[in-house]
N, C-alpha and C positions, 0 to 999 in steps of 0.2 A: 353391133353386137360385140361384146367383149369375150375374152377367152372362158371366163366362168360359166358362161352361156353356150359355149361351143360344144359341138358333138365330139365324142372321143373317137379317134380313129380317122376322122376327117381332115384333109388338108386344107388350109385357109391362107389367104393372102393378107399380111399386115396392112391395114389401111393407115394407121396412124398410132402413136404413142401418146396417150393424154396425161402428160405430167410437166410441171415446170420446173422440176428438180433436173439441173444439168449433170450432176453426178450420176444419177439414175439413168439419165439418156445415154451418157457415155458408157455405163456398165452395160446396158442392153445393147448398145451399138457393138461392143467388144464381143457379145456372144453372137452376133449376126442377127439380131432382133431390131429391124428397122422397117420402115415403109417400103412396101413392094416385095418383101422377102416372105417365102413360104414358111408356114409354121403348122404343126400337128399336134393336136392335144392327145397325149398318149393315155393319161388317166386323170380323173379328177380325184383329189384328196381333201379331207375336212379342212386342212390349213392352206390349201391352193391347188396346184396341178402340176403334172409332169408334162413337159413339152418336147418336141424334138425340132430343132433348128438346124439345117445344114445336115452335119453328120453327128451332132451332139444331141445329149438328152440332158434336160435341166429340171430341177424342181423349183417352181416359184411360188411365192406366197400369194395370197388373195389380193393383196393390194396391187401387185404387179400385174396379176393375171386381169383385173378390172381396168388397168391403164392400157392394156394392149387391145386395140380395136381391130376387128377383122371383118 
C-alpha cells in the first residue's frame, strides 16, 4: 500500500521507495524518509498529503505519496 491509501493518524513503517530518480531518493533521504523509518499520515489533501517523519511535518505531492510504500 502507498501513502495515498494509508489511514490518517496511523503510524506505518516505510517498506520501500519506488522511484528510479536518484535526486528524489536523495531528497527523501534528507527528510528522513527511507526504508525502515516510521511515517504517519497527518492529513490527505487534494494535491497530496501531510506526513510526519521523525520530528518534522511535510507536505508531499501525490507523485511522492504514491512512490512511498508502507
